[in-house]
C-alpha positions in Angstrom: -108.4 227.9 -55.0 -108.2 230.4 -58.3 -104.5 230.1 -58.4 -104.6 226.4 -58.4 -107.4 226.6 -61.3 -104.9 229.1 -62.8 -102.2 227.3 -62.8 -103.8 224.1 -64.2 -105.3 226.2 -67.2 -101.6 227.4 -68.1 -100.0 223.7 -67.8 -102.9 222.9 -70.1 -102.2 225.8 -72.5 -98.8 224.7 -72.5 -99.1 221.2 -73.3 -101.2 222.1 -76.1 -98.6 224.2 -77.6 -95.7 221.7 -77.4 -98.2 219.6 -78.9 -99.3 221.6 -81.7 -95.6 222.4 -82.2 -94.3 218.9 -82.2 -97.2 218.3 -84.9 -95.5 220.8 -86.7 -92.2 219.8 -86.6 -93.1 216.1 -87.8 -95.0 216.8 -90.9 -93.8 214.5 -93.5 -93.5 217.5 -96.1 -90.7 218.7 -93.9 -87.2 217.9 -94.8 -85.1 219.7 -92.3 -85.0 219.7 -88.6 -85.4 222.6 -86.2 -82.3 223.3 -83.8 -84.4 221.8 -80.8 -85.2 218.7 -82.9 -81.4 218.1 -83.5 -80.5 218.9 -79.9 -82.8 216.5 -79.0 -82.2 213.9 -81.0 -78.7 214.2 -80.4 -79.5 213.9 -76.5 -81.3 210.5 -77.2 -79.2 209.0 -80.0 -76.6 207.4 -77.0 -79.9 206.2 -74.9 -81.1 204.7 -78.4 -78.0 203.2 -79.3 -77.8 201.4 -75.8 -81.4 200.3 -75.8 -80.9 198.7 -79.5 -77.9 197.0 -77.9 -79.7 196.0 -75.1 -82.5 195.0 -77.4 -80.1 192.8 -79.8 -78.7 191.3 -76.4 -81.9 190.1 -75.6 -83.0 188.7 -78.6 -79.8 186.5 -78.7 -79.9 185.2 -75.3 -83.8 184.2 -75.8 -83.0 183.0 -78.8 -79.8 181.4 -78.2 -81.7 178.0 -76.5 -84.1 177.8 -79.5 -81.0 177.7 -81.5 -79.2 175.4 -79.9 -81.8 172.9 -79.9 -82.5 173.2 -83.4 -78.7 172.7 -84.2 -78.9 170.0 -82.2 -81.5 168.3 -84.3 -79.9 169.3 -87.3 -76.8 167.7 -86.2 -78.7 164.4 -85.2 -80.6 164.5 -88.5 -77.4 164.8 -90.2 -75.6 161.8 -88.4 -78.7 159.5 -89.1 -78.3 160.5 -92.8 -74.5 160.0 -92.9 -75.0 156.3 -91.1 -78.2 155.9 -93.7 -75.6 156.5 -96.6 -72.5 154.3 -95.2 -75.2 151.1 -94.5 -76.4 151.8 -98.2 -72.6 152.0 -99.2 -72.0 148.5 -97.6 -75.2 147.2 -98.9 -74.0 148.2 -102.4 -70.1 146.6 -102.1 -71.7 143.6 -100.9 -74.1 143.4 -104.1 -71.2 144.4 -106.2 -68.9 142.1 -104.5 -71.7 138.7 -105.0 -72.0 139.6 -108.4 -68.5 139.3 -109.1 -68.4 136.0 -107.4 -71.5 134.6 -109.5 -70.0 136.1 -112.8 -66.9 134.2 -112.4 -69.3 131.0 -111.9 -71.0 131.8 -114.8 -67.9 132.4 -116.8 -66.5 129.3 -115.6 -69.5 127.3 -116.4 -69.1 128.6 -120.0 -66.1 127.4 -120.4 -66.5 124.0 -119.4 -70.1 123.7 -120.4 -69.2 121.2 -123.1 -68.0 118.7 -120.6 -69.6 119.2 -117.3 -73.1 120.4 -116.2 -73.2 122.4 -112.9 -75.8 123.3 -110.6 -74.5 126.6 -108.4 -75.2 126.2 -104.4 -74.4 128.4 -101.5 -72.7 127.6 -98.6 -75.4 127.6 -95.7 -73.6 126.1 -92.8 -70.4 125.0 -91.4 -69.3 122.9 -88.8 -67.5 125.5 -85.9 -65.5 122.5 -84.6 -64.2 121.1 -87.9 -63.9 124.2 -90.1 -61.7 122.9 -92.8 -63.7 119.4 -92.6 -67.4 119.6 -94.0 -70.0 122.6 -95.0 -73.5 122.6 -95.9 -74.9 123.4 -98.9 -78.8 124.6 -100.2 -78.9 122.2 -102.8 -80.2 118.3 -102.1 -81.6 115.5 -103.9 -84.6 117.5 -105.3 -82.4 119.3 -107.7 -80.6 115.9 -108.7 -77.6 116.2 -106.2 -76.1 112.8 -105.3 -73.4 111.6 -103.3 -69.8 111.6 -104.6 -70.6 114.6 -106.6 -67.6 116.7 -106.8 -67.7 120.3 -105.7 -65.3 122.7 -106.8 -64.9 126.8 -107.6 -63.0 128.4 -110.6 -60.0 128.1 -108.7 -60.1 124.7 -107.9 -61.4 121.5 -106.4 -63.5 121.9 -102.9 -64.3 118.5 -102.2 -67.3 115.8 -102.4 -71.0 115.3 -101.7 -70.9 112.6 -98.7 -74.6 113.2 -97.5 -78.0 114.4 -99.1 -81.3 115.2 -97.9 -84.1 116.7 -100.2 -83.0 120.2 -100.0 -79.3 119.8 -98.5 -76.1 118.5 -98.7 -73.2 118.0 -97.1 -69.7 118.3 -98.5 -66.6 116.7 -97.5 -63.3 119.2 -97.9 -60.1 118.2 -99.6 -58.6 119.3 -96.3 -60.5 117.0 -94.2 -58.1 113.7 -93.4 -61.2 111.6 -94.1 -60.7 112.6 -97.7 -58.5 111.5 -100.4 -58.1 112.5 -103.9 -56.1 110.6 -106.7 -53.9 113.3 -107.9 -50.8 114.2 -110.3 -48.3 116.7 -110.3 -49.2 118.8 -113.5 -45.8 119.3 -115.0 -44.4 115.5 -114.5 -47.4 113.8 -114.3 -46.2 112.2 -110.9 -49.1 110.5 -109.0 -50.0 110.5 -105.6 -52.8 111.0 -103.2 -54.1 113.9 -101.6 -55.3 113.8 -98.2 -56.4 116.8 -95.6 -54.1 117.1 -92.3 -55.6 116.8 -89.2 -55.3 119.9 -86.8 -54.4 122.2 -89.5 -55.6 125.4 -91.2 -56.9 124.5 -94.7 -53.6 122.8 -95.4 -53.4 119.3 -97.6 -50.9 117.0 -98.4 -50.0 114.4 -101.3 -48.8 111.1 -100.1 -47.2 108.2 -101.6 -45.2 109.9 -104.1 -42.2 108.1 -105.6 -39.0 108.5 -104.0 -37.2 109.7 -107.1 -40.2 111.5 -108.7 -39.0 115.1 -110.2 -41.1 117.1 -107.4 -40.5 120.6 -106.5 -42.1 123.4 -104.5 -44.1 125.8 -106.6 -45.5 122.7 -109.0 -49.2 122.6 -109.4 -51.3 119.2 -108.6 -54.5 118.5 -110.4 -57.0 115.3 -109.9 -55.7 112.2 -112.0 -59.1 110.9 -112.3 -57.9 107.4 -111.7 -59.8 105.6 -109.3 -61.3 108.5 -107.9 -65.1 109.9 -107.7 -63.3 113.2 -109.2 -63.0 114.2 -112.7 -59.6 114.1 -114.5 -57.5 117.9 -114.3 -59.5 120.1 -112.0 -56.7 122.1 -110.3 -56.5 121.0 -106.3 -53.7 122.9 -104.9 -49.5 123.8 -105.0 -46.7 122.4 -103.7 -45.4 124.3 -100.9 -42.5 121.8 -99.4 -41.5 118.2 -99.7 -40.8 115.6 -97.1 -39.4 112.1 -97.2 -42.3 109.5 -95.6 -41.0 107.7 -92.3 -41.0 104.7 -94.2 -38.5 106.3 -96.7 -40.0 104.6 -99.7 -42.1 107.9 -101.1 -42.1 111.2 -100.5 -45.0 113.5 -99.3 -45.6 117.2 -100.1 -47.5 120.0 -98.0 -50.1 121.8 -100.6 -52.1 124.9 -100.1 -55.1 124.2 -101.8 -56.3 126.8 -105.0 -59.6 127.2 -103.9 -60.0 129.6 -100.7 -62.0 127.0 -98.3 -61.7 129.9 -95.5 -64.3 132.0 -97.2 -66.4 129.9 -99.6 -69.8 131.6 -100.3 -70.9 130.0 -103.7 -69.4 126.8 -105.1 -70.8 124.3 -108.5 -71.7 120.7 -108.0 -70.7 118.5 -111.0 -74.0 116.9 -111.7 -72.7 115.4 -115.0 -69.2 114.7 -116.8 -68.5 113.8 -120.3 -66.4 110.7 -120.9 -62.8 111.8 -121.3 -63.7 115.6 -120.2 -60.3 117.6 -119.1 -61.0 120.8 -116.8 -59.2 123.9 -118.3 -56.1 124.9 -116.2 -57.3 127.5 -113.6 -55.9 128.4 -110.2 -52.5 127.1 -111.6 
C-alpha cells in the first residue's frame, strides 16, 4: 500500500516537473529552442504535414458539393443573362428595322406631298390561301379610306382598296388575276394592261402590248393614269421576258413588281391626288 502511494507521488512529481519545464521552454520571451524541443518538433513535423494534408483534402471534399452547386447556379444565372441580352438585341434590331421602314415612308411622303395626300397603314392580315391576292390594313372609313384608293410603298404600286369597314380595309394586290392596271413602258411609252397571274408567286404580266412595240427585258413599267383608278407615273415593275399572245396580234410581258409584296408591313394609302400629278421615278 505504501509502495502504491509512493509511486503515485513520484508520478505526480514528474508530471509537475514536466509541466514546469514546458512552461519554461515556451515562454514568449524565448527566441531559441532547446535541443529537446527541436528533436520533438522534428519528430512531429511529418505527422503535422500529414494531418495538414488530410485536413485540406477533407475541406476540399466537404466543400466540393457546395462549390458545384454554386457553380451550377452561377452558370444558370449567366445563361439566363445571355438569353435576356439576346432577346433585347432582337427587339432592338426589330425597332431599328421598323424605324428604317417608317423613315423611308415619311421621306417619300415629303417628296410627293405637293401631289398626294397619304395615310400610312399597317398590314394586319393576309389570306393564307391567296397570299398574293389580298391583304387587310388597319385603316378604314373612320379615317377617310374609300374603295378604289391606290396603295403603294416607296418602291412601287401595291394595289387598290376594294372593301372598307370602319377601322379596316381590304386591298387587292396587282398580282391578283382580278386586278388590272393601265400601264406604260416608261422608256418608250408603249401602253398595256398589267394583271396578276393565277398560281404564281408574286409575278404579274403586261398584256395587249402592240406587236411591233419596242419592248425589251429590263425596262420599267409605270401606271398610265388613263382609264384607271391609279394615278399616273407610279412604278409598277420591271419586264423579265416577252412572249407572243395566242392571237398573234399582241405581245405580253412577264413583270416582277417593284414593291416586295411578299413582306409588306407598312404601306401608304393615297387619299387625294392633285390634277396632273406625276409620281417621281422610284423603284425603277
